[in-house]
C-alpha positions in Angstrom: -8.1 -48.8 44.3 -10.1 -52.2 44.1 -10.9 -53.6 41.2 -12.7 -56.5 40.4 -9.8 -58.0 38.8 -5.9 -57.8 38.4 -4.6 -56.2 35.5 -2.5 -58.0 32.6 0.7 -56.5 31.4 2.4 -57.7 28.9 6.2 -57.8 28.5 6.6 -56.8 25.1 9.6 -58.0 23.3 11.5 -59.8 25.7 15.1 -58.6 24.8 13.4 -55.1 25.6 13.2 -53.2 28.6 9.5 -54.7 29.2 10.6 -57.4 31.6 12.7 -54.9 33.5 10.3 -52.0 34.0 7.4 -54.3 35.0 9.5 -56.2 37.7 10.6 -52.5 39.0 7.0 -51.6 39.0 6.0 -54.3 40.9 9.3 -53.4 43.5 7.9 -49.6 43.7 4.1 -51.1 43.8 3.7 -49.5 47.6 5.2 -46.1 47.1 2.5 -45.7 43.9 -0.4 -47.7 45.7 -0.4 -50.1 42.6 -3.7 -52.0 42.3 -2.7 -55.9 41.8 -1.1 -57.0 38.3 0.4 -59.6 36.7 3.3 -60.3 34.1 2.2 -62.2 30.7 4.9 -63.5 28.8 8.4 -65.3 29.6 9.1 -65.4 33.4 12.8 -66.3 32.3 13.5 -62.8 30.5 12.2 -60.8 33.9 14.5 -63.2 35.9 17.6 -62.3 33.3 17.7 -59.0 34.3 15.8 -58.7 37.5 16.9 -60.8 41.1 13.6 -60.0 43.0 10.8 -63.0 43.3 9.3 -64.1 40.4 6.1 -66.7 41.0 4.7 -68.6 38.4 1.0 -68.8 38.3 -1.9 -70.4 36.4 -5.1 -68.6 37.9 -6.3 -65.7 38.7 -6.1 -66.7 42.0 -2.8 -67.6 42.0 -2.4 -63.9 41.2 -3.9 -62.5 43.9 -2.8 -64.6 46.2 1.2 -64.0 45.2 1.3 -60.2 44.5 2.1 -59.6 48.0 5.2 -61.5 48.2 6.2 -61.8 44.3 5.9 -60.6 41.1 3.1 -63.2 39.2 4.0 -64.0 36.0 1.8 -66.4 33.4 4.1 -68.0 31.6 3.5 -68.0 27.8 6.2 -70.1 26.2 9.8 -70.5 26.4 11.3 -67.7 24.2 14.6 -68.9 24.3 17.9 -68.2 26.0 17.7 -64.4 27.3 19.6 -61.8 25.6 18.7 -58.6 26.5 19.6 -56.3 24.2 19.1 -58.6 21.3 16.1 -59.3 19.7 14.9 -62.1 17.8 12.2 -64.0 16.0 11.1 -66.2 18.9 11.1 -63.4 21.0 9.0 -61.5 18.5 6.7 -64.7 18.7 6.3 -64.5 22.2 5.7 -61.0 22.2 2.7 -61.8 20.0 1.1 -64.9 22.2 1.4 -62.5 25.2 -0.4 -59.9 23.6 -3.3 -62.6 22.4 -3.1 -64.0 26.1 -3.5 -60.8 27.8 -6.5 -59.3 25.3 -7.9 -63.0 26.0 -7.9 -62.1 29.8 -9.8 -58.9 29.7 -12.5 -60.0 27.0 -12.8 -62.7 29.4 -13.3 -60.2 32.3 -10.1 -62.2 34.2 -8.4 -59.0 34.4 -9.7 -55.8 34.4 -7.4 -54.0 32.0 -4.5 -54.5 29.6 -1.1 -52.9 29.9 0.8 -53.7 27.0 4.9 -53.3 26.8 6.8 -52.0 24.0 7.2 -54.0 21.2 9.5 -54.0 18.2 7.6 -53.8 15.0 10.4 -54.7 12.9 10.7 -58.2 14.6 7.5 -58.8 14.4 7.1 -57.7 11.3 9.8 -59.9 10.4 7.7 -62.8 11.6 4.8 -62.4 9.2 3.0 -59.6 11.4 1.0 -57.2 9.1 -0.8 -54.8 11.3 0.9 -51.1 11.9 1.0 -51.7 15.7 -0.2 -53.2 18.8 -3.7 -50.8 18.8 -4.7 -51.8 15.3 -4.3 -55.6 16.4 -6.1 -55.2 19.9 -9.2 -53.6 17.9 -9.0 -56.1 15.2 -9.1 -58.8 18.1 -11.9 -57.1 20.0 -14.2 -57.1 16.5 -12.9 -52.8 16.2 -12.3 -51.6 12.7 -9.2 -49.4 13.4 -10.9 -45.8 12.5 -13.0 -46.8 15.9 -10.3 -46.7 17.6 -8.5 -43.7 19.1 -4.8 -43.5 20.1 -4.8 -40.6 23.0 -1.8 -39.7 24.8 -2.8 -38.8 27.9 -0.3 -37.0 31.2 -1.6 -35.0 34.0 -1.5 -31.6 32.3 -2.3 -32.5 28.8 -4.3 -35.1 26.4 -3.9 -35.4 22.9 -5.3 -37.3 19.7 -2.9 -37.4 16.9 -6.1 -37.8 14.0 -3.4 -38.9 11.4 -0.7 -41.1 12.8 2.7 -43.2 11.5 2.3 -41.9 7.7 4.8 -39.7 5.7 3.8 -36.0 6.4 2.9 -35.6 2.5 0.3 -37.8 2.5 -1.4 -35.7 5.8 -3.4 -33.6 3.6 -5.3 -36.7 1.9 -5.6 -38.7 4.8 -6.9 -35.9 7.1 -10.7 -36.0 5.6 -14.0 -34.6 7.1 -15.5 -38.0 8.2 -11.9 -39.1 9.7 -12.3 -36.2 11.8 -15.8 -36.8 13.1 -15.4 -40.3 13.4 -12.5 -39.7 16.1 -14.2 -37.0 17.6 -17.1 -38.7 18.2 -15.1 -41.9 19.8 -13.0 -39.4 21.9 -16.1 -37.7 23.6 -17.4 -41.0 24.4 -14.6 -42.7 25.7 -14.1 -39.0 28.0 -17.1 -40.0 29.3 -16.9 -43.5 29.5 -13.3 -43.9 30.7 -12.7 -40.6 32.3 -16.0 -40.0 33.9 -16.3 -36.4 32.1 -19.7 -35.7 32.0 -18.9 -33.1 29.2 -15.9 -33.2 27.0 -14.3 -29.9 25.9 -12.7 -30.7 22.4 -10.0 -28.6 20.6 -9.1 -29.6 17.2 -6.1 -27.8 15.8 -5.2 -26.4 12.5 -3.4 -28.6 9.8 -1.5 -25.2 8.3 0.5 -22.2 10.2 -2.4 -20.3 11.7 -5.2 -22.8 10.6 -4.4 -21.4 7.5 -4.4 -18.0 8.6 -8.3 -17.4 6.1 -6.8 -19.5 3.3 -3.8 -17.8 2.9 -1.2 -20.7 4.3 -3.7 -23.5 2.9 -7.7 -24.2 2.4 -7.6 -27.7 4.3 -8.4 -25.5 7.5 -11.5 -24.0 6.1 -12.3 -26.8 3.4 -12.2 -29.8 5.4 -11.8 -29.3 9.2 -14.2 -26.5 10.0 -17.3 -28.3 8.0 -16.4 -31.3 10.5 -16.4 -29.1 13.7 -19.9 -27.6 12.2 -21.6 -30.8 12.0 -19.9 -31.8 15.3 -21.1 -29.4 17.2 -24.7 -29.8 15.5 -24.5 -32.9 17.1 -24.0 -31.9 20.6 -20.1 -32.4 21.4 -18.6 -29.3 22.5 -15.1 -28.9 20.0 -13.8 -25.9 19.3 -11.5 -25.1 15.9 -9.4 -25.0 14.1 -7.1 -23.6 16.5 -3.3 -22.4 15.5 -1.4 -25.0 17.2 1.4 -22.4 18.1 -0.4 -21.0 20.6 -2.9 -24.2 21.5 -0.9 -25.8 24.1 0.1 -22.5 26.0 -1.2 -24.1 29.6 -3.7 -21.2 29.7 -5.0 -22.2 27.0 -5.1 -26.0 26.5 -6.6 -26.4 30.2 -9.7 -25.1 28.8 -10.1 -28.2 27.2 -9.9 -32.1 28.3 -8.4 -33.2 25.1 -6.9 -32.0 21.8 -7.4 -33.2 18.6 -3.9 -32.6 16.4 -4.1 -33.3 12.8 -0.9 -35.1 12.3 1.8 -37.3 14.7 4.3 -34.6 15.6 1.8 -32.2 16.0 0.4 -34.0 18.7 3.3 -35.7 20.5 6.5 -33.3 20.4 4.3 -31.2 22.8 3.3 -34.0 24.7 6.8 -35.2 24.7 8.2 -32.2 26.1 5.9 -32.2 29.1 5.0 -35.7 29.8 8.2 -37.6 28.8 8.4 -39.8 32.3 4.5 -39.8 33.2 2.9 -39.9 29.2 0.7 -42.7 29.2 -0.4 -44.2 25.8 -4.0 -45.6 25.6 -6.6 -46.8 23.2 -10.2 -45.2 23.4 -13.0 -46.8 21.4 -12.6 -50.2 22.6 -14.8 -52.8 24.5 -11.7 -53.2 26.8 -9.4 -50.9 28.7 -6.1 -51.1 26.7 -3.0 -48.7 28.4 0.8 -48.7 27.9 4.2 -46.9 28.4 4.7 -44.1 25.9 8.1 -45.6 25.2 9.8 -48.5 22.8 11.8 -51.4 23.7 15.0 -49.2 24.3 17.1 -52.5 23.2 20.4 -49.9 23.6 19.8 -49.8 27.7 18.3 -53.0 28.0 19.8 -55.3 30.7 21.8 -52.6 32.1 19.5 -51.6 35.0 18.8 -48.0 33.9 15.6 -48.2 32.4 12.9 -45.9 33.8 9.6 -47.4 35.5 8.0 -44.9 35.6 6.0 -44.5 32.7 5.1 -48.7 32.9 3.7 -47.3 36.7 1.8 -44.8 35.3 0.2 -46.9 32.7 -0.9 -49.2 35.5 -2.4 -46.7 37.4 -3.8 -44.7 34.6 -5.4 -48.3 33.4 -6.7 -49.0 36.8 -8.2 -45.6 36.8 -10.0 -45.9 33.6 -11.3 -49.4 34.5 -12.8 -47.9 37.8 -14.7 -45.1 35.8 -16.2 -47.5 33.3 -17.3 -50.4 36.0 -19.3 -47.1 37.5 -20.2 -45.6 34.4 -22.1 -48.6 33.3 -23.4 -49.9 36.2 
């Protein structure tokens, strides 16, 4: 599909699988009809794990000119001697700087969308990074509060939004407030319309407790917190159902009735999602002024440099970013 500008793909931690899967995505560009994209990071990390053509670029015109013959790489900095599988503070710093650059490219409209490669939170925290993940960092750099940036996992047959993310399960009941549900549902509905072209999104929200609380017999949060939030959202004109029992909601004939499922905690969303879309699922962020997607996997240091990393999730993330960029361009006129 034709985009106004190429897509920026950050390599993530140079010691992880990001460099390899980005290079292999370029290698398979024609098989998947990928739009033009360029890598952002340290070119040496790619050259260490891939023997294909790499071309360092320093202009967007250079990206579009090089894409047909080589993987364009915007060199951010030297991350040190390439060590696949062996992360270093210098590599983490390069990953952070690449992320900064990638955000800048899209905010300045030099790139149509941002695809972020996997980073190591442990390594980033070791160099003073204080954000829980890349999503929160990107939101801050875009001037968006963390509450208004919604993480969605999207695959061919399912979209899920975990309302609470990286917190202990014991902390979920206190974190799951009506205000949180209302904010995330609003952002999700707007994002489905603007970035997916769905004019009237259909949402569902899971119950927190088994059987959505069984009328209060198995916990009161479903009736005291979730149901009032759903009622308010419906009064606003948002088509949302729930709370619904999570054990049945993911059945094909039920989930197909909705455009996105809002889930009360991390594993309630990600366990069924990964069972269905482990190799083609995409992590994306709604509510931002830019398009951002990411392959739904980590750095995989254990297999980095071995040549077995699957480029499928990166290819899916690039295609999803392109589709969202096109939808937003059409929605915004």
